[in-house]
Backbone as CSV, one residue per row, in Angstrom:
resi,resn,N_x,N_y,N_z,CA_x,CA_y,CA_z,C_x,C_y,C_z
1,MET,0.713,-1.410,0.188,0.256,-0.125,0.228,0.861,1.201,-0.142
2,SER,1.941,1.309,0.872,3.072,2.604,1.037,3.661,2.905,-1.022
3,THR,3.677,1.759,-1.138,3.807,1.644,-2.610,3.665,2.639,-3.634
4,PHE,2.445,2.021,-3.370,1.040,2.377,-4.433,1.315,4.525,-4.212
5,THR,1.033,4.481,-2.871,0.878,5.919,-2.243,2.023,6.822,-2.614
6,LEU,3.208,6.040,-2.452,4.809,6.723,-3.242,4.744,7.354,-4.433
7,ASP,4.146,6.459,-5.347,4.177,6.156,-7.156,3.199,7.246,-7.295
8,LEU,1.868,7.338,-6.255,1.016,8.576,-6.919,1.622,10.102,-6.435
9,SER,2.297,9.721,-5.296,2.503,11.443,-5.065,3.967,11.745,-5.686
10,ARG,4.625,10.606,-6.441,5.701,11.523,-7.242,4.824,11.573,-8.693
11,PHE,4.037,10.927,-9.265,3.483,11.205,-10.233,2.360,12.601,-9.806
12,LYS,2.300,13.067,-9.133,1.697,14.471,-8.765,2.543,14.974,-8.967
13,ASN,4.106,15.452,-8.291,5.092,16.017,-8.155,5.227,16.333,-9.685
14,LYS,5.347,15.580,-10.375,6.715,15.503,-11.526,5.118,16.018,-12.936
15,SER,3.907,15.530,-12.572,2.804,16.016,-12.939,2.556,18.241,-12.983
16,MET,2.942,18.116,-11.632,2.632,19.681,-10.904,3.808,20.718,-12.021
17,GLU,5.228,19.867,-12.104,6.144,20.354,-12.375,5.796,20.874,-14.332
18,ALA,5.165,19.840,-14.626,4.869,20.086,-15.942,4.419,20.822,-16.564
19,VAL,3.172,20.672,-15.280,2.017,21.762,-15.538,2.625,23.499,-15.292
20,LYS,3.834,23.631,-14.459,4.601,24.745,-14.418,4.965,25.479,-15.453
21,LEU,5.819,24.146,-16.113,6.640,24.557,-16.951,5.715,25.227,-18.403
22,ARG,4.349,24.605,-18.130,3.784,24.588,-19.655,2.862,26.492,-19.371
23,ILE,2.765,26.718,-18.078,2.743,27.660,-17.795,3.282,29.211,-17.973
24,LYS,4.633,28.841,-17.397,5.655,29.904,-17.401,6.267,30.048,-18.824
25,ARG,5.867,28.706,-20.332,6.232,29.566,-21.445,4.713,29.686,-22.296
26,ILE,4.002,29.826,-21.356,3.073,30.632,-21.988,3.015,32.137,-21.372
27,THR,3.038,32.415,-20.272,3.309,33.725,-19.893,4.790,34.315,-21.055
28,PHE,6.044,33.383,-20.346,7.225,33.849,-21.133,6.657,34.469,-23.034
29,GLU,5.949,33.172,-23.275,5.470,33.956,-25.328,4.816,35.115,-24.911
30,ALA,4.263,35.515,-24.136,3.346,36.643,-24.326,4.238,37.429,-23.873
31,PHE,5.013,37.770,-23.004,5.773,38.681,-22.874,6.619,39.056,-23.983
32,TYR,7.268,37.810,-24.657,7.952,38.135,-25.174,7.193,38.800,-26.925
33,ARG,6.138,38.346,-27.394,5.315,39.065,-28.172,5.049,40.331,-27.902
34,ILE,4.591,40.854,-26.601,4.414,42.157,-26.394,5.558,43.216,-27.005
35,ILE,6.662,42.089,-26.427,8.021,43.175,-26.768,8.234,43.347,-27.683
36,MET,7.807,42.255,-28.806,8.673,42.104,-30.019,7.501,42.727,-31.160
37,ARG,6.566,43.319,-30.587,5.572,43.863,-31.495,5.858,45.491,-31.179
38,THR,6.367,45.855,-30.122,6.483,46.957,-29.957,7.145,47.841,-30.214
39,ALA,6.384,48.772,-31.400,7.396,49.621,-32.442,8.513,49.958,-31.662
40,VAL,9.587,49.986,-32.694,10.920,50.341,-32.797,11.137,51.787,-33.590
41,ASP,11.391,52.889,-32.390,12.309,53.977,-33.350,13.584,53.609,-32.749
42,THR,13.698,54.622,-31.400,14.958,54.733,-30.694,15.249,53.386,-29.998
43,GLY,13.850,52.386,-29.694,14.042,51.453,-28.788,13.880,51.489,-27.197
44,ARG,13.747,53.008,-26.947,13.074,52.802,-25.924,11.890,52.414,-24.948
45,ALA,10.610,52.429,-26.017,9.502,51.558,-25.315,9.948,50.262,-25.366
46,ARG,10.412,49.928,-25.845,10.673,48.018,-26.032,11.981,48.025,-24.541
47,ALA,12.538,48.882,-24.821,13.504,48.800,-23.254,12.596,48.590,-21.768
48,ASN,11.579,49.449,-21.741,10.568,49.774,-20.661,9.734,48.593,-20.078
49,TRP,9.954,47.578,-21.192,8.827,46.678,-20.530,9.635,45.926,-19.179
50,MET,8.600,45.908,-18.111,9.237,45.821,-17.120,8.505,44.548,-16.872
51,PRO,8.914,43.259,-16.397,8.471,41.707,-15.866,8.232,41.933,-14.380
52,SER,7.204,41.924,-13.508,7.446,41.419,-12.121,6.464,40.623,-11.269
53,ILE,6.939,40.313,-10.490,5.764,39.155,-9.596,5.621,39.641,-8.350
54,GLY,4.135,39.278,-8.670,3.305,40.221,-7.444,2.331,41.338,-7.362
55,ALA,3.030,42.722,-7.832,2.726,43.764,-8.016,3.058,44.026,-9.282
56,MET,2.224,45.315,-9.654,3.023,45.845,-11.176,4.049,46.766,-10.964
57,SER,5.106,46.451,-11.571,6.214,47.761,-11.548,5.662,48.923,-11.613
58,THR,6.273,49.818,-10.671,5.951,51.288,-10.623,7.168,51.749,-10.898
59,THR,8.041,51.143,-11.407,9.702,51.574,-12.019,9.071,52.927,-12.543
60,TYR,10.142,54.101,-12.196,9.656,55.270,-13.284,10.193,54.825,-14.369
61,GLU,10.105,56.040,-15.534,10.726,55.576,-17.069,12.210,55.517,-17.358
62,LEU,12.525,54.533,-18.134,14.018,54.057,-17.878,14.778,54.691,-19.171
63,GLU,16.006,55.400,-18.800,16.513,55.746,-19.688,17.465,54.991,-20.264
64,THR,16.604,53.925,-21.201,17.650,53.106,-21.525,16.856,52.668,-22.912
65,PHE,17.529,52.078,-24.257,17.497,51.709,-25.375,17.275,50.275,-25.463
66,ASP,16.711,49.612,-26.213,16.416,48.146,-26.574,16.256,47.857,-28.321
67,LYS,16.725,48.318,-28.859,15.894,48.103,-30.338,15.594,46.469,-30.933
68,SER,16.563,45.793,-30.215,16.758,44.262,-30.250,15.635,43.844,-29.946
69,GLY,15.142,44.695,-28.592,14.441,43.658,-27.546,15.131,42.271,-26.838
70,ARG,16.323,42.424,-26.910,17.191,41.374,-26.517,17.303,41.545,-24.749
71,LYS,17.659,42.736,-24.462,17.642,43.062,-23.050,16.010,43.056,-22.472
72,ALA,15.377,43.777,-23.204,13.977,43.118,-22.149,13.439,41.858,-21.788
73,THR,13.418,40.925,-23.222,13.077,39.278,-23.346,14.228,38.816,-22.002
74,ALA,15.122,38.940,-21.935,16.165,38.513,-20.847,15.350,38.539,-20.017
75,ARG,15.290,39.951,-19.652,14.732,40.376,-17.828,13.189,39.962,-18.139
76,ALA,12.755,39.667,-18.986,11.821,38.586,-19.092,11.421,37.300,-18.811
77,ARG,12.755,36.941,-19.406,12.754,35.167,-19.140,13.323,35.104,-17.090
78,ARG,14.231,36.077,-17.335,14.281,35.692,-15.597,13.373,35.592,-14.837
79,THR,12.591,36.636,-15.026,11.748,36.929,-13.815,10.585,35.334,-13.984
80,VAL,10.295,35.149,-15.373,9.361,33.874,-15.724,9.944,32.570,-14.729
81,GLU,11.284,32.677,-15.011,12.198,31.215,-15.002,12.123,31.431,-12.989
82,GLY,12.010,32.759,-12.527,11.952,32.581,-11.323,10.597,32.814,-10.542
83,TRP,9.672,32.703,-11.137,8.420,32.968,-10.971,7.881,31.694,-10.665
84,ASP,6.843,31.091,-9.007,7.297,29.405,-9.200,5.779,28.999,-9.429
85,CYS,4.899,30.035,-10.408,3.423,29.897,-11.118,2.623,30.221,-10.074
86,THR,3.003,30.962,-8.397,1.983,31.356,-7.729,1.999,32.647,-7.497
87,GLY,0.142,33.428,-7.155,0.273,34.597,-7.302,0.359,35.443,-8.371
88,SER,0.774,36.424,-8.947,0.073,37.029,-10.260,1.723,37.151,-10.735
89,ILE,1.954,37.314,-11.942,2.893,38.027,-12.676,2.656,38.815,-13.879
90,PHE,3.616,40.015,-13.897,2.882,41.232,-14.606,3.917,41.621,-15.658
91,ILE,3.613,42.209,-16.739,4.540,43.348,-17.364,3.861,44.609,-17.763
92,THR,4.543,45.509,-17.405,4.622,47.199,-17.471,4.846,47.632,-18.522
93,ASN,4.462,48.464,-18.246,5.508,49.903,-19.401,5.377,50.955,-19.188
94,ASN,5.624,51.581,-17.988,5.617,52.894,-17.648,5.597,54.670,-18.471
95,LEU,5.982,54.201,-19.662,6.095,55.419,-20.235,5.603,56.295,-20.533
96,SER,5.501,57.293,-20.427,3.904,58.372,-20.781,3.545,58.498,-22.320
97,TYR,4.327,58.035,-22.978,3.327,57.532,-24.217,3.228,56.194,-25.094
98,ILE,3.661,55.170,-24.320,3.276,53.738,-24.301,1.603,53.288,-24.618
99,LEU,0.991,53.884,-24.185,-0.389,54.045,-24.991,-1.001,54.398,-25.805
100,GLY,-0.297,55.553,-26.512,-0.390,56.067,-27.790,-0.045,54.719,-28.635
101,LEU,1.417,53.822,-28.125,1.601,53.191,-29.167,0.458,52.098,-29.117
102,GLU,0.092,51.654,-28.413,-0.653,50.720,-27.898,-1.796,50.735,-29.082
103,TYR,-2.697,52.005,-29.323,-3.570,52.271,-29.597,-3.553,53.576,-31.001
104,SER,-2.137,53.190,-31.491,-2.086,54.164,-32.600,-2.702,53.755,-33.747
105,ASP,-2.860,55.225,-34.598,-3.295,54.805,-35.784,-3.280,53.565,-36.448
106,PRO,-5.093,53.119,-37.067,-4.451,51.575,-37.264,-3.697,51.319,-39.145
107,GLY,-3.723,52.781,-39.342,-2.596,52.708,-40.923,-1.334,52.851,-40.792
108,SER,-1.057,53.246,-39.648,0.747,53.299,-39.254,1.088,52.005,-39.227
109,ASN,1.938,52.414,-39.366,3.521,51.146,-39.419,3.629,50.840,-37.913
110,GLN,3.512,51.306,-37.137,3.789,51.279,-35.092,2.529,50.969,-34.738
111,SER,2.589,49.227,-34.411,2.161,48.483,-34.038,0.505,49.162,-34.091
112,PRO,-0.077,49.012,-35.474,-1.113,49.209,-36.130,-2.377,48.335,-35.013
113,ALA,-2.602,46.992,-34.666,-3.441,46.374,-33.550,-3.051,46.129,-32.360
114,GLY,-1.733,46.818,-31.784,-1.630,47.121,-30.462,-0.795,46.419,-29.877
115,MET,-0.182,45.524,-28.701,1.217,44.765,-29.180,0.544,44.226,-27.463
116,VAL,-0.180,44.557,-27.168,-1.002,43.983,-25.726,-2.219,43.291,-25.936
117,ARG,-3.329,44.320,-26.775,-4.560,43.623,-27.357,-4.033,42.410,-27.890
118,ILE,-3.387,42.342,-28.851,-3.492,41.159,-30.238,-2.841,40.038,-29.349
119,THR,-1.679,40.074,-28.314,-1.254,39.193,-27.273,-2.588,38.683,-26.750
120,VAL,-3.140,39.385,-25.859,-3.988,38.716,-25.183,-4.978,37.934,-25.897
121,ALA,-5.368,38.778,-27.087,-6.598,37.652,-28.079,-6.105,36.414,-27.934
122,GLU,-4.540,35.900,-28.445,-3.611,35.104,-28.637,-4.115,34.016,-27.882
123,MET,-3.761,34.041,-26.504,-3.519,33.364,-25.271,-4.554,32.844,-25.434
124,GLN,-5.742,32.405,-25.107,-6.596,31.553,-25.608,-5.962,30.108,-26.061
125,ALA,-5.966,30.547,-27.462,-5.296,29.578,-28.066,-4.048,28.617,-27.423
126,TRP,-3.168,29.673,-26.790,-1.709,29.429,-26.849,-2.001,28.365,-25.305
127,ALA,-2.817,28.398,-24.512,-2.958,27.745,-23.100,-3.787,26.213,-24.123
128,GLN,-4.505,26.460,-25.102,-5.473,25.056,-25.294,-3.957,23.994,-26.193
129,ASN,-2.977,24.747,-26.881,-1.813,24.593,-27.425,-0.633,24.910,-26.445
130,ALA,-0.718,24.741,-25.026,0.723,24.957,-24.677,1.959,24.087,-24.869
131,SER,1.637,22.590,-25.453,2.413,21.344,-25.308,3.193,21.731,-26.937
132,ASN,2.499,23.232,-27.585,3.346,23.459,-28.759,4.090,24.454,-28.423
133,ILE,4.252,25.028,-27.400,4.982,25.925,-27.372,6.650,25.612,-26.679
134,LYS,7.961,25.690,-27.828,9.058,25.099,-27.397,9.901,26.094,-27.042
135,GLY,11.119,25.579,-26.227,12.047,26.224,-26.103,12.336,27.223,-25.623
136,ARG,11.244,28.405,-24.964,11.386,29.822,-24.927,11.928,29.755,-23.258
137,VAL,11.737,28.652,-22.402,11.516,29.386,-21.116,12.470,27.441,-20.537
């Protein structure tokens, strides 16, 4: 009897780790897409995406630039990897003009469908197909 219980406990722990990994993959993918969909002129808007756990970042506007998005996505990866999948995880951009980029003119070349809105719209499909998201976290 105790062997059976031990096996179920091991199965439960392994299953929970697999679920957490999928949640982290979906979360990182969402953050990555938001960052990479952000319009780039100087790279300041991309650089100002701040991931955080437990509460939204209230960090002031960063005076840094990241045209490639590498720094911002690395910061997102580190935050998601450090998250235990309990509580909330956020990505925040405190630039004064970020809403202007999110809701820019649909005819413009700068994020015409937004960064956040289009990513949120995709999330349900990702959740249903989480096992197809590979290699990001």
